N, C-alpha and C positions, 0 to 999 in steps of 0.2 A: 504493502501499500503506499500511496505518497498521497503528500498533503500540501496544497498550495494555498498561500496567503496573501490578502491582499493588503494595500499600505493602511487601511483605515483600522484593521485588529492591532494595531502597531501604537495608535493616536491615545496619547497618554499612558501609554506602558512601555515608555522609552527605553528602559532598562531592563525589560522583559521579566519583571518580579511578581505581576499579580498570578491571581491562582490558575486560571484557566490558561494561561499561557505555560505555567510549570506542571502542569497536568499533562499537557499535549506534549512538551517538551520528553516528561518522561516516558510518555508513550510510544512517542515515537524513537528514544533509544533503547527501549526494553525490548522493545518489537522488533528494533531494526529498521523501520522505516524510514522515508526519505523525507527531509523538508524542500518546498521548492519555493523558490521565490524570485520574482522578477527583477533584472539588474535595476528597472527603474521603481520599485517597490523600496528598495534599499535608499536608492537616492531620495527618493521622495519623502521618505523616515527621516533622514539625516536632515533635509532640507526644511521640514516643518519645525523639528524640534530647532533647529539653528534660528531658523525666523522669531519661534514664539519666543525662545529666549533673548532674541535682540530687542522685542519688544517689550517685554520685561526688563532690560536692562534702560531701555528708554525710559521706562515711566519710573524706575529709581532714578534715573538725573533729571526729570522733570520734577519730581517730590524734593529732591535734595536741592534745585533751584528755588523752590517753593520755600523752604525750611531756610536757606539762605537769607530771605528776605526778613526773615523775624530772628534774624540771629545777628549778633553783632561781629562777632568773631568767625572768620572764613571756615569752613567746614568742608573736611577732605573727605572726597569721593574716589576712590579708583577701581574702575572695575576689574582690573587684573587682580586687585586684591581680596577679592572674594572668594576665593577657591575654586573657580569654576573651569572643568575638566576638558580638553578636549573628548568631542564625542566621534565613536568609529562602530556605527549599528552593527558593520559588519563581522569586527572582532568580536563583539558582544554575543553573537548568536553564535558563531562558534565554539565561544565559551559554553552556550548551553544545548547546542545540537550535533551529535556526533557525523551526522548523514546530509548534506544541503546541498543542491543542487540551483545554481544560479542561471538564471534563463535571460539572455543576451536579446535585444533586440534591434540592434545595428544591422542585422542581415534582412530586415522586413521590407517589402517594397514599397518607396515612397508611393507609387502610382496607386497601388490598392488603398494604403491610408486616404489618399485624395478622395478616391472615388465614394469611399465608406462616406467622409464626412459632407460628401457635395447629396449623397443620397439619402443623407440622417439614419445611416444602418449604426443598428446599437454597437458599441456603447455610445456613439454618437449621438446626439441630440440636436436640436434646432440650435443655432447659432455656434454652430464648429465645437459646443463645448463636450468634452468626453476624448481628446486627443491621446491623452496619457491612461485613461482607461482601453482605449483600443489598442495601444501599445503593449500594453499589459497583456490583455485578452490574445493577442495574434502571436505573440512570444511564448505565451503559452501554449496554444496549439502548435505553432510551429515546432516545439520541442518534442509534443505527444507523437508527433506525425514522424518527425526526423528520427528519434531514437523507439520509432517502432511499438512505443508503450502500450501494453495491453492489459496490465490489471490495472485494479480500483486506485481512481484518483478524488481525492476528496478537494472541492473547490469552497472556498470559505471565505465571501467578503460581507459586509456591512452595508456594501451600495445597491440595495434591492432594485432599485428605481431603473437605474442603467444596467443590471444584469438580468434581474430574475420576472418572472410574472406570480405574484404569489397567490396561491389557490389554498385558500382554507388554512392559513398560516404555513403552507407547505412551499418550498421556493422550486419553481422550475424555471430552467435556462429560457430566456425571451427567444420569440421565433428565430430571430435575425441570427440570434447565437447557437441556436438548435440547428439551424441551417448551416451554419461554418462549419458544425460539428458534423455531419453527414455529407457535407459535401468534401470535405479535405481529407475523408474516409479516417476519422480517430477509431481507434479500435478500444482507447482505454474506455471503462467504465467511470463516467465523470460523475461527482454524486456533490451535488450544491448544496449548503448550509448559509445562513443568511446571520448567523454570529457565530463566535467560538464559543461562546456560553451553552448555544444549541448541540453544536457536536460533542462537546465535552460530557455534558450532562446525559446524551441519549447516548454517547457509543464507548465512551472512555471506563472502565471500572478504576473508580476511584483510590478504592483498599490494593488493590493489585499494581497502581502504579503511584503509590502515595510518594515513591522515592523513586529515585533514578538509579537504579541496580548496578550499572556497570560503573557509574563514576563511582561507587561508594565500594566497590568489590575489594579493594588494598584496604579501605579502612577496617571492613567488617572481620577481613581475614586475621589482620593483625590481632582485633578485640578480642574474638574467639580460640587464638591459639592462646594468646596470654592467659585468658580466662580458663579454657580447659585443662591447662597445665596447672593454675591454681586448684582447680577442682580436685584432680588427681593427687596433688600433693596434700588434702586435704581430707583423704579418704580415712575412715576408720576401718575399724573391725568389720562392722555390721556391711559398711559398703563394700569392701575384698572381699568378704563372702558371698555377697550378692552378683557382685560383676565378674567375680573371677567363677563364681558357679562352683563354689564350694564351701560348706559350713563350717569347715576345721577353723577357719579364721575368728567364728563367732563363737564356738562352741570348745576350743582345746587349746588355742593360745592366748595365755594369759596376757601379754602386753606386745605391743610392737614397739621396739626401742627406738627406731628412727625407718624415715621413708622418703627416698630420693627418686626424681622423676627428670628424665634427659630425653631431648630428642634430638634424632639425630638428622631427620629430613625435613620435616613440616609439614603442611596441612595438604590434603588433598579432598577431592570432589567437593570442593563447598558448593552450596545450594541454596539460595533462598525458597523457601516452602510457601511461605505466603506472609503478606504486610496487611496491617489492617491501622487503621486512620483513627487515635484515640482522640484527638482533640488538635487543635489549631496548630500545635508543635510537634507532639509526641506521636511516633510511628511504632507500632507490635511488628516483632521481625521475629518470624519463625524460621528457623536455617538448620541445616544439615551438614556437617561435614567429618573427615574423621583425621587421624595424626598417624602419618606412616614413621616406624621404626621408634619408638619410645621406648627408652631404657628403663626397666623400673627395678628399684634396690630397697631392700627391707631389711633391716637388723631385730634378731630377736635372739631369745636369751638362749645359750648353749642347753641347757634345761630342756627348755620349748622344743626345741630341735630334736633333741635327743627323745622325747615324748612321741614326737610326728614325724619321724626322717623317713619313713617310706611313702606318706602321704604328701608330703612336702615335697619329694625328689621327684614327685608324678607332675607337680604342676611347676616347679622352676627349673630353668637350665642347667643351672649350676651353682656351689656355693662358695663361700670361703669360710675356715674355721678359726676362731683365734682362739683363746684362752679362756675366754666368757661370754662372748657375740658370735654368732652364724649372718653372714650375710648372704640373702638369697637375690639370685639374679634372676630376670627374664625380659626377653623383648615382647611387647604387647602392641597394636595396634588398636587407639580406642575409638570407637564411632558415636557421634556425638548427635542427638538431637534436643536442641536449645530455644529458648525464646532471650530477646531483650528487648530495648526502648531505644529508637534511635530519635534524638532529639533536633527537626530540620531548622530549628532557629540558631542555635549555637551549636550543632553539628556534634554535638555529644552523644556516647553511648553510654546504658545504665542498666541494673536490673540483670543481669545473666542469669539463666536458670535453666538446669537441666533436666529435660524431659526423660529423656531415653540415654541411656549408656551400655555400650557394648562391647567389652574388652575382647578381642580377638589375640589368639596365642600360636 
């Protein structure tokens, strides 16, 4: 699937932080879908933002001049001291979305555009308004035909009057645009939406796409690796009896003198099983993984070992015997099903809990 966004989707969302855009970007990245954007959409978005910024700065300057008339001392105002950053919309998008296809309009036929303008063919309307929308639409169709796209493509714009005929609140492409699709032999199924809100709420599972799973992969792996090792190091006699599937640790061994855990290789087969939005900040994550080649060492008294030697030698690979202590060694592969909470606001992880653990030997 591919999703095309028009310029109006980004108006007042200059830094791509609103909820609907976040869900869309998570969905695109998690599902490996591609974002389609006309080069003109990128240029328009930057131009509109910069124009509105200039208007705001001019309004500040106007008010400073008014204030100066009310103040004896000279007021110091320098726009350079306001901390305004350069705005690069293309770079912002690349930080949010993994797969982006930028559609160029330079190769479009100028004669075709003029003909459409003279005939008021949508997206043109009377007075030749609609030039930029026409470039966006034709570059979109040109891409679909040139690349022989046959999959579903979602087309989202809030410009209903120039692109759609609304029927019972459902957008249908204007007949002029339907004619373009047929005449050009477009193979893709183009599904129109009149707002990003409608698309997100009708299509995207907000729990499943509450987070960008790919971007958090390394963060999650580091966290569950550390927590998993801490859990193993804190195992009690009853834990060992349960996870090593032998009651001897609970019924016959009096005390574990010490236990050490070392990992030789690392985490394997990490998988997010499920996500669920708890509130505006917290996301519940269920997660599965295993640790490859974990070295388990247990110190017990020489007396305990002598009383249970035959049984212990079945579980552990080898041992070392000193005057009072016997150290038992084995290599295990722990398989974890766990859960934790990810805070989307401050990017922290907490409340690691083991639901299932299997120690393969």
